[in-house]
Phi, psi and omega in degrees: 000129180278146181287137180296131178287154180235158178276144175277098186295322180299315180294320181290322176296320177298318180295323180287304193271331181263321181265353177064042185234062178294328180296320180296320179292320178300315179297320180298316181291316184289329183261016179303126184295338179284132183291114177238146174289157179303321180300318180290321179294318177300323181296327177298314178300315182299314183295319180293314178299320181297322178289326179294312185289342177271356182262112182304337179302331184257010178277138176287129185296333182263007183297311181295322177301316179295322178292319178297319178299322178295321181291345180264000182285112188290345180288349179262153182302144182300321182297320178291321181293323176296319179296319178296320178298321177298316180300314181298319186280328196248350181235148178289170187300320182295333177278333172298320176299322176298316177296322178297326182280349178293145183300318182210098179277328182238155180291322182283122185294321181293318177297318179302314181294318181291323177299315180294334185279346182283123180282137181254337189234154181297150169291147008257038181308314187289348176272349180258105180209163182296127180300144183303324185294346180277338190299308183298318181292324178296317177299321178292322175302317180297316179296320178296319180295319178298316180296316179298320180295321180284336174272004180059041173244123184212141184296333184241004183226144175272171180300329180300332181292345183255359188242130181225151170266161179294328178293324175295317179297315180298323177294322178295318179297318178299315179300315182297316181292320179296322185293335176302328183258011182294140180277070183233169179277111183282351175273000176271119191308311181302321179294319179297318180292324176296320179292325175303313179299319179301316182288330173299318179294318187280340183240343183075008183269162182284160186298315184293330175297312179300317184288327194218308197264339189290132167250142187218143177213161185281161173248106185309130179088356181226083184296339180259031172224162175210157168254135185226159166208176187085039186278130178297153180070012178252121181290324177296326178294326183298334179241028175053043176250001186282146178277161173292134179238143183264140177224157171277168179225157174256010174208156179300150185303322182294327176292320180297315180297318177299318180296315180296320178300320180289320178303319187278005170289341175253136181273102183276158177251135182302131177084350182262080187246008183297137186230147177285257182268121181274162172281351186241167179304148185298336182280358181284133175224184182308313182294321179298315180301317183289324177295312180297316180303308185293323179290322184282323175296329175293320178298326181261026188294335178284351177262310183283338176054037183289318176228172174303139186299340179274358180303140178291157180294325178295316177296322178298314180300317179303312185285322184286329179264352181058054180232175177273163178301324182293340179264354181300324181304323182298329183252035182223028186270342183282156177244141182235127179280105184264005180261353184272354181242129178261348184281159178277163175304326178299315181295317181297316180294325179296322177299320180295321183291321186267001186292152175271167180303127180203153174230070191292343188266330182205021176087181184287150179284171174287146175272000000 
């Protein structure tokens, strides 16, 4: 099997921004002789644009000045102008672009339109974008992938990668909780990343939240719950406007706080999450951790008391992961054998609490 060729993003960015040839780059990507799905081709456009907007070299020098002038226009509501000032002060240029792409960042429609019209990046950045004809096919690719994942058909994974027994899940939780107390150097990157994965399993939160943005506090009387803010992909969170939201946990809050404190002894870089040997099976990824977390907190719902015990599993997943109903499907592809365990959730949770230090899935971590 021949290795899939890749595009030279540095060369293509130079061709777009220095040589002023976005049309040539678009033709090169679209006419690539290698058969690519629309979803993969769209991703090339997205990745190149993302690298351009993160490079200060391509930021317009008067963009911030224009945004500040807009925030001083007294004809717009004070609340919207204050919010715009927060955006200018607290988020980098690529995230200002993210706010511009939001359907409605401000209550006032005229301010919203004027905000979106301000250019942030040098020409011809805005001429380089994914062609319209790719959108419908890309959406269909996404729907096909979701269906394949739920039918446990995947180009790189067997059906076994989607199937777990409850005893396997309980062993993973035990491993994750034990590792919080492991006598290792938390300033050593691999150990910190392993702990990040453990906390993803125990809290259902994303890696960058665990590493950097998440704020967490206890819920009095409910050790298996927490209130959080600093949620990734939230625009209100980016400018510290998000409210505290409640989630269930698979370990007591004090263990979670200790784990997050240890993770942050190492200064992580956004997006750099590659890990050598994990404490968990190799087929585990971000989506798997969140799927297992939401399903297992539902199994232990009479202990964590996060929602009414009669709550549906779909409703539980929505609330525990802080997502919309339309996204629940994404985190519901795994299958759990619930017939192999005769014990009650109370018994299973007690085993987790009383367990001794162990690394049953892959041995001891690096020191």
